[in-house]
C-alpha positions, 0 to 999 in steps of 0.5 A: 309926378314930375320934378318941377311939381315936387320942388314947387309943393316942397319949398324948404331951406337948407343949411350946414352947421359945424362944430369940432368934428360934427356936422348937422345937415339941417332942412327947414320948412314952414310947418307946425313945430316938428323937430326931427333929428336922425329920424328921432324927436328932440327928447328921444335924440338927447334924452335927459340932457336939458341944457343941451336941448335948450341950446339946440332950440335957442335960435327958434326961441330968439326968433319966436319960430318954435311953432312955425317951422318944421326941422329935419336934421341929419347929424354925424361925427363927434359926440352928442354935445358937438353934434347938438352945437352943430345942429344949433349952427345949422338951424341959425344958418337956415333961419337967416336964409329963411328970413332976412331980418332974423340975422340981426337977431341971431348975430349978436348971440354968436349963433351965426359964427362957426366955433372953429376950436378943434382938438390939436393933433399929437406930436411925436416925442410927446405923451399928448399934444403938448404934454412932455415926458416927466424930466429926471435929473438923475 
């Protein structure tokens, strides 16, 4: 099989989502609603964290694409909550590339904005980033 026929057969949209130190590489294809993250389905990947699962599928629900697209994603870095938020960001970006009018649906909810808050580094002479040693007058 040549590269040209393979690309013509497999049309997909790719996007990268980020949150803290977590990165999610998302591949969105037209399909039946399968959600595969790191080779696992959503329930296996996140276990009993129902609120976090709802955050992941929020862009799909808003655009009514839950059973219209297949998503294959690879996440790395951070914890499971940051990875889930990175995945939500990546899915939102992929959906807006997939269909142009989805951008106007997702933008008001802030799903296309990268949350740039990261942990502040520790400074010398401090216990943490800003916590000073206890002051003793005597």
